PDB file of N, CA, C and O in Angstrom:
ATOM      1  N   MET A   1      -5.242 -14.280   8.388  1.00  0.00           N
ATOM      2  CA  MET A   1      -4.225 -13.828   7.304  1.00  0.00           C
ATOM      3  C   MET A   1      -4.251 -12.580   6.919  1.00  0.00           C
ATOM      4  O   MET A   1      -5.242 -12.155   6.324  1.00  0.00           O
ATOM      5  N   PRO A   2      -3.163 -11.772   7.192  1.00  0.00           N
ATOM      6  CA  PRO A   2      -4.067 -10.342   6.576  1.00  0.00           C
ATOM      7  C   PRO A   2      -3.404 -10.084   5.145  1.00  0.00           C
ATOM      8  O   PRO A   2      -2.474 -10.675   4.598  1.00  0.00           O
ATOM      9  N   THR A   3      -4.027  -9.227   4.804  1.00  0.00           N
ATOM     10  CA  THR A   3      -4.353  -8.483   3.688  1.00  0.00           C
ATOM     11  C   THR A   3      -3.786  -6.532   3.583  1.00  0.00           C
ATOM     12  O   THR A   3      -4.173  -5.506   4.143  1.00  0.00           O
ATOM     13  N   ILE A   4      -2.613  -6.887   2.457  1.00  0.00           N
ATOM     14  CA  ILE A   4      -3.034  -5.475   2.323  1.00  0.00           C
ATOM     15  C   ILE A   4      -2.920  -4.973   0.994  1.00  0.00           C
ATOM     16  O   ILE A   4      -2.188  -5.476   0.141  1.00  0.00           O
ATOM     17  N   ASN A   5      -3.849  -3.707   0.778  1.00  0.00           N
ATOM     18  CA  ASN A   5      -3.693  -3.401  -0.362  1.00  0.00           C
ATOM     19  C   ASN A   5      -3.723  -1.901  -1.324  1.00  0.00           C
ATOM     20  O   ASN A   5      -4.943  -1.880  -1.486  1.00  0.00           O
ATOM     21  N   PHE A   6      -3.302  -0.840  -1.950  1.00  0.00           N
ATOM     22  CA  PHE A   6      -2.819  -0.039  -2.280  1.00  0.00           C
ATOM     23  C   PHE A   6      -4.441   0.074  -2.420  1.00  0.00           C
ATOM     24  O   PHE A   6      -5.278  -0.820  -2.544  1.00  0.00           O
ATOM     25  N   ILE A   7      -4.606   1.700  -2.346  1.00  0.00           N
ATOM     26  CA  ILE A   7      -5.022   2.826  -3.531  1.00  0.00           C
ATOM     27  C   ILE A   7      -4.640   4.021  -3.359  1.00  0.00           C
ATOM     28  O   ILE A   7      -3.523   4.521  -3.229  1.00  0.00           O
ATOM     29  N   ILE A   8      -5.654   4.428  -3.371  1.00  0.00           N
ATOM     30  CA  ILE A   8      -5.630   6.282  -3.858  1.00  0.00           C
ATOM     31  C   ILE A   8      -6.716   6.830  -3.746  1.00  0.00           C
ATOM     32  O   ILE A   8      -7.607   6.348  -4.445  1.00  0.00           O
ATOM     33  N   GLN A   9      -6.917   7.482  -3.258  1.00  0.00           N
ATOM     34  CA  GLN A   9      -8.123   8.831  -2.535  1.00  0.00           C
ATOM     35  C   GLN A   9      -8.408   9.664  -3.561  1.00  0.00           C
ATOM     36  O   GLN A   9      -9.625   9.758  -3.715  1.00  0.00           O
ATOM     37  N   SER A  10      -7.486  10.597  -4.673  1.00  0.00           N
ATOM     38  CA  SER A  10      -8.146  11.529  -4.665  1.00  0.00           C
ATOM     39  C   SER A  10      -7.140  11.067  -6.203  1.00  0.00           C
ATOM     40  O   SER A  10      -6.117  10.407  -6.383  1.00  0.00           O
ATOM     41  N   LYS A  11      -8.302  11.994  -7.286  1.00  0.00           N
ATOM     42  CA  LYS A  11      -7.919  12.548  -8.613  1.00  0.00           C
ATOM     43  C   LYS A  11      -7.211  13.364  -8.996  1.00  0.00           C
ATOM     44  O   LYS A  11      -7.353  13.769 -10.150  1.00  0.00           O
ATOM     45  N   SER A  12      -6.083  13.952  -8.065  1.00  0.00           N
ATOM     46  CA  SER A  12      -5.274  15.403  -8.648  1.00  0.00           C
ATOM     47  C   SER A  12      -3.504  14.628  -8.153  1.00  0.00           C
ATOM     48  O   SER A  12      -2.936  13.947  -7.299  1.00  0.00           O
ATOM     49  N   THR A  13      -3.307  15.357  -9.406  1.00  0.00           N
ATOM     50  CA  THR A  13      -1.666  15.031  -9.537  1.00  0.00           C
ATOM     51  C   THR A  13      -0.578  15.589  -9.034  1.00  0.00           C
ATOM     52  O   THR A  13      -0.438  16.801  -9.200  1.00  0.00           O
ATOM     53  N   PRO A  14       0.365  14.886  -8.359  1.00  0.00           N
ATOM     54  CA  PRO A  14       0.204  13.591  -7.567  1.00  0.00           C
ATOM     55  C   PRO A  14      -0.576  13.348  -7.092  1.00  0.00           C
ATOM     56  O   PRO A  14      -1.355  14.292  -6.960  1.00  0.00           O
ATOM     57  N   SER A  15      -1.120  11.776  -6.359  1.00  0.00           N
ATOM     58  CA  SER A  15      -2.337  11.379  -5.891  1.00  0.00           C
ATOM     59  C   SER A  15      -1.104  10.317  -5.298  1.00  0.00           C
ATOM     60  O   SER A  15      -0.335   9.628  -5.969  1.00  0.00           O
ATOM     61  N   GLY A  16      -1.226  10.476  -3.359  1.00  0.00           N
ATOM     62  CA  GLY A  16      -0.492  10.174  -2.667  1.00  0.00           C
ATOM     63  C   GLY A  16      -0.935   8.336  -2.385  1.00  0.00           C
ATOM     64  O   GLY A  16      -1.950   8.249  -1.694  1.00  0.00           O
ATOM     65  N   ILE A  17      -0.488   7.292  -2.701  1.00  0.00           N
ATOM     66  CA  ILE A  17      -0.312   6.527  -1.923  1.00  0.00           C
ATOM     67  C   ILE A  17      -0.911   5.319  -0.814  1.00  0.00           C
ATOM     68  O   ILE A  17      -0.002   4.699  -0.262  1.00  0.00           O
ATOM     69  N   TYR A  18      -1.835   5.049  -0.556  1.00  0.00           N
ATOM     70  CA  TYR A  18      -2.511   4.425   0.295  1.00  0.00           C
ATOM     71  C   TYR A  18      -2.295   3.077   1.238  1.00  0.00           C
ATOM     72  O   TYR A  18      -2.727   2.143   0.563  1.00  0.00           O
ATOM     73  N   ALA A  19      -2.020   2.793   1.962  1.00  0.00           N
ATOM     74  CA  ALA A  19      -1.635   1.215   1.979  1.00  0.00           C
ATOM     75  C   ALA A  19      -2.815   1.240   3.107  1.00  0.00           C
ATOM     76  O   ALA A  19      -2.982   2.171   3.894  1.00  0.00           O
ATOM     77  N   ARG A  20      -3.921  -0.424   3.020  1.00  0.00           N
ATOM     78  CA  ARG A  20      -4.898  -0.811   3.491  1.00  0.00           C
ATOM     79  C   ARG A  20      -4.349  -2.326   4.131  1.00  0.00           C
ATOM     80  O   ARG A  20      -4.034  -3.291   3.434  1.00  0.00           O
ATOM     81  N   LEU A  21      -4.324  -2.285   5.365  1.00  0.00           N
ATOM     82  CA  LEU A  21      -4.046  -3.226   5.978  1.00  0.00           C
ATOM     83  C   LEU A  21      -4.835  -4.240   6.574  1.00  0.00           C
ATOM     84  O   LEU A  21      -4.774  -4.024   7.784  1.00  0.00           O
ATOM     85  N   LYS A  22      -5.528  -5.208   6.367  1.00  0.00           N
ATOM     86  CA  LYS A  22      -5.917  -5.847   7.380  1.00  0.00           C
ATOM     87  C   LYS A  22      -6.928  -7.037   7.585  1.00  0.00           C
ATOM     88  O   LYS A  22      -7.585  -7.346   6.591  1.00  0.00           O
ATOM     89  N   GLU A  23      -7.132  -7.731   8.723  1.00  0.00           N
ATOM     90  CA  GLU A  23      -7.503  -8.781   9.339  1.00  0.00           C
ATOM     91  C   GLU A  23      -8.599  -8.796   9.699  1.00  0.00           C
ATOM     92  O   GLU A  23      -9.234  -7.931  10.303  1.00  0.00           O
ATOM     93  N   GLY A  24      -8.860  -9.675   9.389  1.00  0.00           N
ATOM     94  CA  GLY A  24     -10.939  -9.468   9.334  1.00  0.00           C
ATOM     95  C   GLY A  24     -11.129  -8.872   9.716  1.00  0.00           C
ATOM     96  O   GLY A  24     -10.845  -7.717   9.398  1.00  0.00           O
ATOM     97  N   ALA A  25     -11.915  -9.308  10.940  1.00  0.00           N
ATOM     98  CA  ALA A  25     -12.776  -7.908  11.919  1.00  0.00           C
ATOM     99  C   ALA A  25     -11.832  -6.926  12.547  1.00  0.00           C
ATOM    100  O   ALA A  25     -11.929  -5.700  12.500  1.00  0.00           O
ATOM    101  N   ILE A  26     -10.642  -7.837  13.311  1.00  0.00           N
ATOM    102  CA  ILE A  26      -9.588  -7.359  14.409  1.00  0.00           C
ATOM    103  C   ILE A  26      -8.985  -6.346  14.200  1.00  0.00           C
ATOM    104  O   ILE A  26      -8.509  -5.649  15.096  1.00  0.00           O
ATOM    105  N   LEU A  27      -8.865  -5.969  12.323  1.00  0.00           N
ATOM    106  CA  LEU A  27      -8.145  -5.193  11.915  1.00  0.00           C
ATOM    107  C   LEU A  27      -8.046  -4.197  10.391  1.00  0.00           C
ATOM    108  O   LEU A  27      -7.665  -4.394   9.237  1.00  0.00           O
ATOM    109  N   ASP A  28      -8.525  -3.260  11.034  1.00  0.00           N
ATOM    110  CA  ASP A  28      -8.623  -2.024   9.503  1.00  0.00           C
ATOM    111  C   ASP A  28      -7.867  -0.514   9.821  1.00  0.00           C
ATOM    112  O   ASP A  28      -8.425   0.506  10.223  1.00  0.00           O
ATOM    113  N   ILE A  29      -6.240  -0.732   9.471  1.00  0.00           N
ATOM    114  CA  ILE A  29      -5.815   0.065   9.273  1.00  0.00           C
ATOM    115  C   ILE A  29      -4.744   0.565   7.844  1.00  0.00           C
ATOM    116  O   ILE A  29      -3.746   0.044   7.344  1.00  0.00           O
ATOM    117  N   LYS A  30      -5.597   1.923   7.502  1.00  0.00           N
ATOM    118  CA  LYS A  30      -4.498   2.736   6.590  1.00  0.00           C
ATOM    119  C   LYS A  30      -3.474   3.948   6.754  1.00  0.00           C
ATOM    120  O   LYS A  30      -3.205   4.583   7.774  1.00  0.00           O
ATOM    121  N   ALA A  31      -3.030   4.073   5.587  1.00  0.00           N
ATOM    122  CA  ALA A  31      -2.193   5.189   6.261  1.00  0.00           C
ATOM    123  C   ALA A  31      -1.788   5.593   4.555  1.00  0.00           C
ATOM    124  O   ALA A  31      -2.066   5.125   3.451  1.00  0.00           O
ATOM    125  N   LYS A  32      -1.037   6.647   5.047  1.00  0.00           N
ATOM    126  CA  LYS A  32      -0.434   7.222   3.772  1.00  0.00           C
ATOM    127  C   LYS A  32       1.357   6.755   2.928  1.00  0.00           C
ATOM    128  O   LYS A  32       2.348   7.485   2.966  1.00  0.00           O
ATOM    129  N   THR A  33       1.292   5.709   2.415  1.00  0.00           N
ATOM    130  CA  THR A  33       3.241   6.260   1.970  1.00  0.00           C
ATOM    131  C   THR A  33       3.951   7.407   1.653  1.00  0.00           C
ATOM    132  O   THR A  33       3.884   8.634   1.728  1.00  0.00           O
ATOM    133  N   LYS A  34       4.956   6.128   1.109  1.00  0.00           N
ATOM    134  CA  LYS A  34       5.923   7.800   0.981  1.00  0.00           C
ATOM    135  C   LYS A  34       6.005   7.866  -0.978  1.00  0.00           C
ATOM    136  O   LYS A  34       6.704   8.381  -1.852  1.00  0.00           O
ATOM    137  N   PHE A  35       5.027   7.147  -0.879  1.00  0.00           N
ATOM    138  CA  PHE A  35       4.914   7.124  -3.103  1.00  0.00           C
ATOM    139  C   PHE A  35       3.367   8.073  -3.207  1.00  0.00           C
ATOM    140  O   PHE A  35       2.709   8.649  -2.340  1.00  0.00           O
ATOM    141  N   ALA A  36       3.179   7.906  -4.706  1.00  0.00           N
ATOM    142  CA  ALA A  36       2.877   9.243  -5.076  1.00  0.00           C
ATOM    143  C   ALA A  36       2.644   8.594  -6.821  1.00  0.00           C
ATOM    144  O   ALA A  36       3.454   7.771  -7.248  1.00  0.00           O
ATOM    145  N   ILE A  37       1.438   9.089  -7.723  1.00  0.00           N
ATOM    146  CA  ILE A  37       1.692   8.407  -8.961  1.00  0.00           C
ATOM    147  C   ILE A  37       0.389   9.430  -9.801  1.00  0.00           C
ATOM    148  O   ILE A  37      -0.574   9.894  -9.191  1.00  0.00           O
ATOM    149  N   ASN A  38       0.634   9.621 -11.263  1.00  0.00           N
ATOM    150  CA  ASN A  38      -0.628   9.824 -11.575  1.00  0.00           C
ATOM    151  C   ASN A  38      -1.952   9.465 -11.957  1.00  0.00           C
ATOM    152  O   ASN A  38      -1.799   8.950 -13.064  1.00  0.00           O
ATOM    153  N   PRO A  39      -3.993   9.424 -11.485  1.00  0.00           N
ATOM    154  CA  PRO A  39      -4.020   8.683 -11.297  1.00  0.00           C
ATOM    155  C   PRO A  39      -4.144   7.872 -12.348  1.00  0.00           C
ATOM    156  O   PRO A  39      -4.496   6.693 -12.324  1.00  0.00           O
ATOM    157  N   SER A  40      -3.701   8.850 -13.743  1.00  0.00           N
ATOM    158  CA  SER A  40      -4.669   8.097 -14.706  1.00  0.00           C
ATOM    159  C   SER A  40      -3.169   6.774 -15.162  1.00  0.00           C
ATOM    160  O   SER A  40      -3.062   6.182 -16.235  1.00  0.00           O
ATOM    161  N   ASP A  41      -2.354   6.674 -14.114  1.00  0.00           N
ATOM    162  CA  ASP A  41      -1.973   5.512 -14.139  1.00  0.00           C
ATOM    163  C   ASP A  41      -1.551   4.519 -12.997  1.00  0.00           C
ATOM    164  O   ASP A  41      -0.618   3.926 -12.456  1.00  0.00           O
ATOM    165  N   TRP A  42      -3.423   4.853 -13.025  1.00  0.00           N
ATOM    166  CA  TRP A  42      -3.341   3.731 -11.494  1.00  0.00           C
ATOM    167  C   TRP A  42      -4.113   2.923 -11.810  1.00  0.00           C
ATOM    168  O   TRP A  42      -4.597   3.304 -12.876  1.00  0.00           O
ATOM    169  N   SER A  43      -4.805   1.412 -11.329  1.00  0.00           N
ATOM    170  CA  SER A  43      -4.348   0.518 -12.129  1.00  0.00           C
ATOM    171  C   SER A  43      -6.141   0.336 -10.780  1.00  0.00           C
ATOM    172  O   SER A  43      -6.711  -0.649 -11.248  1.00  0.00           O
ATOM    173  N   SER A  44      -6.698   0.664  -9.989  1.00  0.00           N
ATOM    174  CA  SER A  44      -7.692   0.374  -8.949  1.00  0.00           C
ATOM    175  C   SER A  44      -8.067  -1.484  -9.162  1.00  0.00           C
ATOM    176  O   SER A  44      -7.865  -2.403  -8.369  1.00  0.00           O
ATOM    177  N   ALA A  45      -8.550  -1.498 -10.276  1.00  0.00           N
ATOM    178  CA  ALA A  45      -8.393  -3.245  -9.406  1.00  0.00           C
ATOM    179  C   ALA A  45      -7.547  -4.296  -9.363  1.00  0.00           C
ATOM    180  O   ALA A  45      -7.894  -5.418  -8.994  1.00  0.00           O
ATOM    181  N   LYS A  46      -6.280  -3.959  -9.775  1.00  0.00           N
ATOM    182  CA  LYS A  46      -5.148  -4.091  -9.262  1.00  0.00           C
ATOM    183  C   LYS A  46      -4.265  -4.017  -8.068  1.00  0.00           C
ATOM    184  O   LYS A  46      -3.439  -4.660  -7.419  1.00  0.00           O
ATOM    185  N   GLY A  47      -5.210  -2.299  -8.170  1.00  0.00           N
ATOM    186  CA  GLY A  47      -3.912  -2.149  -6.907  1.00  0.00           C
ATOM    187  C   GLY A  47      -2.841  -1.381  -7.192  1.00  0.00           C
ATOM    188  O   GLY A  47      -2.581  -0.414  -6.477  1.00  0.00           O
ATOM    189  N   LEU A  48      -2.192  -1.658  -8.109  1.00  0.00           N
ATOM    190  CA  LEU A  48      -1.022  -0.826  -8.396  1.00  0.00           C
ATOM    191  C   LEU A  48      -0.834  -0.675  -9.633  1.00  0.00           C
ATOM    192  O   LEU A  48      -1.435  -1.381 -10.443  1.00  0.00           O
ATOM    193  N   PRO A  49       0.254   0.511 -10.099  1.00  0.00           N
ATOM    194  CA  PRO A  49       0.707   1.316 -11.784  1.00  0.00           C
ATOM    195  C   PRO A  49       0.219   0.422 -12.747  1.00  0.00           C
ATOM    196  O   PRO A  49       0.454  -0.769 -12.947  1.00  0.00           O
ATOM    197  N   LYS A  50      -0.631   1.373 -13.396  1.00  0.00           N
ATOM    198  CA  LYS A  50      -0.607   0.480 -14.700  1.00  0.00           C
ATOM    199  C   LYS A  50       0.829   0.302 -15.214  1.00  0.00           C
ATOM    200  O   LYS A  50       1.829   0.988 -15.002  1.00  0.00           O
ATOM    201  N   ILE A  51       0.580  -1.270 -16.256  1.00  0.00           N
ATOM    202  CA  ILE A  51       2.398  -1.564 -17.001  1.00  0.00           C
ATOM    203  C   ILE A  51       2.038  -0.564 -18.630  1.00  0.00           C
ATOM    204  O   ILE A  51       1.715  -0.949 -19.755  1.00  0.00           O
ATOM    205  N   ARG A  52       2.214   0.415 -18.221  1.00  0.00           N
ATOM    206  CA  ARG A  52       1.789   0.560 -19.972  1.00  0.00           C
ATOM    207  C   ARG A  52       3.479   1.121 -20.212  1.00  0.00           C
ATOM    208  O   ARG A  52       3.798   0.883 -21.377  1.00  0.00           O
ATOM    209  N   ASP A  53       4.390   1.655 -19.584  1.00  0.00           N
ATOM    210  CA  ASP A  53       5.859   2.133 -20.101  1.00  0.00           C
ATOM    211  C   ASP A  53       6.823   1.892 -18.876  1.00  0.00           C
ATOM    212  O   ASP A  53       6.400   1.613 -17.754  1.00  0.00           O
ATOM    213  N   GLU A  54       8.143   2.024 -19.190  1.00  0.00           N
ATOM    214  CA  GLU A  54       9.373   1.313 -18.386  1.00  0.00           C
ATOM    215  C   GLU A  54       9.011   2.551 -16.758  1.00  0.00           C
ATOM    216  O   GLU A  54       9.322   2.232 -15.610  1.00  0.00           O
ATOM    217  N   HIS A  55       8.403   3.732 -17.093  1.00  0.00           N
ATOM    218  CA  HIS A  55       8.279   4.561 -15.766  1.00  0.00           C
ATOM    219  C   HIS A  55       7.748   3.750 -14.751  1.00  0.00           C
ATOM    220  O   HIS A  55       8.438   3.352 -13.813  1.00  0.00           O
ATOM    221  N   ASN A  56       6.467   3.464 -14.899  1.00  0.00           N
ATOM    222  CA  ASN A  56       5.968   2.944 -13.568  1.00  0.00           C
ATOM    223  C   ASN A  56       5.962   1.299 -13.239  1.00  0.00           C
ATOM    224  O   ASN A  56       5.202   0.795 -12.413  1.00  0.00           O
ATOM    225  N   LYS A  57       7.058   0.463 -14.122  1.00  0.00           N
ATOM    226  CA  LYS A  57       7.939  -0.368 -13.692  1.00  0.00           C
ATOM    227  C   LYS A  57       8.442  -0.362 -11.978  1.00  0.00           C
ATOM    228  O   LYS A  57       7.836  -0.964 -11.092  1.00  0.00           O
ATOM    229  N   PRO A  58       9.353   0.245 -11.834  1.00  0.00           N
ATOM    230  CA  PRO A  58      10.110   0.573 -10.817  1.00  0.00           C
ATOM    231  C   PRO A  58       9.337   0.940  -9.081  1.00  0.00           C
ATOM    232  O   PRO A  58       9.767   0.816  -7.935  1.00  0.00           O
ATOM    233  N   LEU A  59       7.815   1.509  -9.769  1.00  0.00           N
ATOM    234  CA  LEU A  59       7.245   2.417  -8.842  1.00  0.00           C
ATOM    235  C   LEU A  59       6.318   0.695  -8.141  1.00  0.00           C
ATOM    236  O   LEU A  59       5.970   0.340  -7.015  1.00  0.00           O
ATOM    237  N   THR A  60       6.214  -0.099  -9.859  1.00  0.00           N
ATOM    238  CA  THR A  60       5.767  -1.128  -8.874  1.00  0.00           C
ATOM    239  C   THR A  60       6.284  -2.279  -8.218  1.00  0.00           C
ATOM    240  O   THR A  60       5.579  -3.177  -7.758  1.00  0.00           O
ATOM    241  N   LYS A  61       8.358  -2.209  -8.160  1.00  0.00           N
ATOM    242  CA  LYS A  61       8.362  -2.865  -8.125  1.00  0.00           C
ATOM    243  C   LYS A  61       8.811  -2.823  -5.824  1.00  0.00           C
ATOM    244  O   LYS A  61       8.893  -3.636  -4.904  1.00  0.00           O
ATOM    245  N   GLU A  62       8.962  -1.156  -6.060  1.00  0.00           N
ATOM    246  CA  GLU A  62       9.132  -0.757  -4.992  1.00  0.00           C
ATOM    247  C   GLU A  62       7.529  -0.714  -4.032  1.00  0.00           C
ATOM    248  O   GLU A  62       7.392  -0.515  -2.825  1.00  0.00           O
ATOM    249  N   LEU A  63       6.711  -0.917  -4.839  1.00  0.00           N
ATOM    250  CA  LEU A  63       5.280  -1.072  -3.395  1.00  0.00           C
ATOM    251  C   LEU A  63       5.796  -2.574  -3.306  1.00  0.00           C
ATOM    252  O   LEU A  63       6.129  -3.086  -2.237  1.00  0.00           O
ATOM    253  N   LEU A  64       5.828  -3.183  -4.440  1.00  0.00           N
ATOM    254  CA  LEU A  64       5.636  -4.871  -3.576  1.00  0.00           C
ATOM    255  C   LEU A  64       6.598  -4.877  -2.718  1.00  0.00           C
ATOM    256  O   LEU A  64       6.432  -5.219  -1.547  1.00  0.00           O
ATOM    257  N   LYS A  65       8.053  -4.381  -3.359  1.00  0.00           N
ATOM    258  CA  LYS A  65       8.690  -4.988  -1.729  1.00  0.00           C
ATOM    259  C   LYS A  65       8.076  -3.588  -0.187  1.00  0.00           C
ATOM    260  O   LYS A  65       8.489  -3.424   0.961  1.00  0.00           O
ATOM    261  N   PHE A  66       7.303  -3.098  -0.759  1.00  0.00           N
ATOM    262  CA  PHE A  66       6.858  -2.368   0.477  1.00  0.00           C
ATOM    263  C   PHE A  66       5.788  -3.534   1.508  1.00  0.00           C
ATOM    264  O   PHE A  66       5.681  -3.914   2.674  1.00  0.00           O
ATOM    265  N   LYS A  67       5.143  -3.741   0.138  1.00  0.00           N
ATOM    266  CA  LYS A  67       4.115  -4.844   0.632  1.00  0.00           C
ATOM    267  C   LYS A  67       4.944  -6.097   1.530  1.00  0.00           C
ATOM    268  O   LYS A  67       4.532  -6.168   2.688  1.00  0.00           O
ATOM    269  N   SER A  68       5.750  -6.828   1.273  1.00  0.00           N
ATOM    270  CA  SER A  68       6.252  -7.896   2.199  1.00  0.00           C
ATOM    271  C   SER A  68       6.947  -7.352   3.392  1.00  0.00           C
ATOM    272  O   SER A  68       6.700  -7.788   4.516  1.00  0.00           O
ATOM    273  N   LYS A  69       7.704  -6.526   3.201  1.00  0.00           N
ATOM    274  CA  LYS A  69       8.973  -5.989   4.560  1.00  0.00           C
ATOM    275  C   LYS A  69       6.897  -5.670   5.308  1.00  0.00           C
ATOM    276  O   LYS A  69       6.422  -6.595   5.967  1.00  0.00           O
ATOM    277  N   LEU A  70       6.058  -4.459   5.083  1.00  0.00           N
ATOM    278  CA  LEU A  70       4.933  -4.376   5.935  1.00  0.00           C
ATOM    279  C   LEU A  70       4.462  -5.398   6.603  1.00  0.00           C
ATOM    280  O   LEU A  70       4.075  -5.267   7.765  1.00  0.00           O
ATOM    281  N   LEU A  71       4.418  -7.058   5.675  1.00  0.00           N
ATOM    282  CA  LEU A  71       3.451  -7.987   5.657  1.00  0.00           C
ATOM    283  C   LEU A  71       4.133  -8.587   7.106  1.00  0.00           C
ATOM    284  O   LEU A  71       3.744  -8.384   8.256  1.00  0.00           O
ATOM    285  N   ASP A  72       5.786  -9.746   6.423  1.00  0.00           N
ATOM    286  CA  ASP A  72       6.554  -9.038   7.675  1.00  0.00           C
ATOM    287  C   ASP A  72       6.889  -8.801   8.915  1.00  0.00           C
ATOM    288  O   ASP A  72       7.242  -9.344   9.962  1.00  0.00           O
ATOM    289  N   HIS A  73       6.704  -8.016   8.532  1.00  0.00           N
ATOM    290  CA  HIS A  73       7.086  -7.007  10.262  1.00  0.00           C
ATOM    291  C   HIS A  73       5.510  -6.703  11.138  1.00  0.00           C
ATOM    292  O   HIS A  73       5.562  -6.334  12.311  1.00  0.00           O
ATOM    293  N   TYR A  74       4.213  -6.892  10.468  1.00  0.00           N
ATOM    294  CA  TYR A  74       3.357  -7.065  10.701  1.00  0.00           C
ATOM    295  C   TYR A  74       3.155  -8.553  11.510  1.00  0.00           C
ATOM    296  O   TYR A  74       2.253  -8.437  12.341  1.00  0.00           O
ATOM    297  N   ASN A  75       3.730  -9.874  11.493  1.00  0.00           N
ATOM    298  CA  ASN A  75       3.563 -10.766  11.900  1.00  0.00           C
ATOM    299  C   ASN A  75       4.878 -11.001  12.725  1.00  0.00           C
ATOM    300  O   ASN A  75       5.193 -12.150  13.036  1.00  0.00           O
ATOM    301  N   GLU A  76       5.610  -9.976  13.064  1.00  0.00           N
ATOM    302  CA  GLU A  76       6.348  -9.900  13.585  1.00  0.00           C
ATOM    303  C   GLU A  76       5.870  -9.436  15.047  1.00  0.00           C
ATOM    304  O   GLU A  76       6.057 -10.161  16.024  1.00  0.00           O
ATOM    305  N   SER A  77       5.525  -8.749  15.097  1.00  0.00           N
ATOM    306  CA  SER A  77       4.995  -7.937  15.874  1.00  0.00           C
ATOM    307  C   SER A  77       3.374  -8.246  16.536  1.00  0.00           C
ATOM    308  O   SER A  77       2.862  -8.033  17.635  1.00  0.00           O
ATOM    309  N   VAL A  78       3.076  -8.622  15.746  1.00  0.00           N
ATOM    310  CA  VAL A  78       1.019  -9.030  16.179  1.00  0.00           C
ATOM    311  C   VAL A  78       1.512  -9.881  17.401  1.00  0.00           C
ATOM    312  O   VAL A  78       2.256 -10.793  17.039  1.00  0.00           O
ATOM    313  N   GLY A  79       1.188  -9.794  19.396  1.00  0.00           N
ATOM    314  CA  GLY A  79       0.532 -10.907  19.966  1.00  0.00           C
ATOM    315  C   GLY A  79       1.465  -9.504  20.774  1.00  0.00           C
ATOM    316  O   GLY A  79       0.969  -9.206  21.861  1.00  0.00           O
ATOM    317  N   LYS A  80       2.560  -8.755  20.419  1.00  0.00           N
ATOM    318  CA  LYS A  80       3.933  -8.499  21.013  1.00  0.00           C
ATOM    319  C   LYS A  80       4.015  -6.796  21.351  1.00  0.00           C
ATOM    320  O   LYS A  80       4.418  -6.306  22.405  1.00  0.00           O
ATOM    321  N   VAL A  81       3.360  -5.825  19.773  1.00  0.00           N
ATOM    322  CA  VAL A  81       2.751  -4.360  20.512  1.00  0.00           C
ATOM    323  C   VAL A  81       1.581  -3.989  20.111  1.00  0.00           C
ATOM    324  O   VAL A  81       0.818  -4.619  19.379  1.00  0.00           O
ATOM    325  N   PRO A  82       1.418  -2.891  20.619  1.00  0.00           N
ATOM    326  CA  PRO A  82       0.069  -1.918  19.464  1.00  0.00           C
ATOM    327  C   PRO A  82       0.019  -1.965  18.256  1.00  0.00           C
ATOM    328  O   PRO A  82       1.093  -1.659  17.738  1.00  0.00           O
ATOM    329  N   ILE A  83      -0.928  -2.270  17.428  1.00  0.00           N
ATOM    330  CA  ILE A  83      -0.372  -2.356  15.969  1.00  0.00           C
ATOM    331  C   ILE A  83      -1.029  -0.733  15.501  1.00  0.00           C
ATOM    332  O   ILE A  83      -2.215  -0.904  15.218  1.00  0.00           O
ATOM    333  N   ASN A  84      -0.777   0.212  15.396  1.00  0.00           N
ATOM    334  CA  ASN A  84      -0.551   0.969  14.659  1.00  0.00           C
ATOM    335  C   ASN A  84      -0.599   2.152  14.025  1.00  0.00           C
ATOM    336  O   ASN A  84       0.283   2.837  14.544  1.00  0.00           O
ATOM    337  N   THR A  85      -1.221   2.856  13.070  1.00  0.00           N
ATOM    338  CA  THR A  85      -0.493   3.887  12.077  1.00  0.00           C
ATOM    339  C   THR A  85       0.887   4.805  12.399  1.00  0.00           C
ATOM    340  O   THR A  85       1.638   5.260  11.536  1.00  0.00           O
ATOM    341  N   HIS A  86       1.014   4.945  13.692  1.00  0.00           N
ATOM    342  CA  HIS A  86       2.024   5.520  14.633  1.00  0.00           C
ATOM    343  C   HIS A  86       3.090   4.956  15.025  1.00  0.00           C
ATOM    344  O   HIS A  86       3.101   3.731  15.145  1.00  0.00           O
ATOM    345  N   LEU A  87       4.292   5.770  15.330  1.00  0.00           N
ATOM    346  CA  LEU A  87       5.602   5.136  14.583  1.00  0.00           C
ATOM    347  C   LEU A  87       5.671   5.343  16.452  1.00  0.00           C
ATOM    348  O   LEU A  87       6.679   5.006  17.074  1.00  0.00           O
TER     349      LEU A  87
END
């Protein structure tokens, strides 16, 4: 079963949020999303924004929707088309 985790790779503000799709040893792809965040608002342990105030709640919702859509798309595409980070 594939897993998707969100990570940031920079300490600069704003820092781009990356999605990492893994399925065992078969697949390991990382791509930058359209989302960005201040690194001090990011929880590396959870792989999501820290919920300190109302500002980060919409971003968390958007990331979880993106994760769901990405998993659905992956499950529909596996075995039918090549999986990569290009459109």
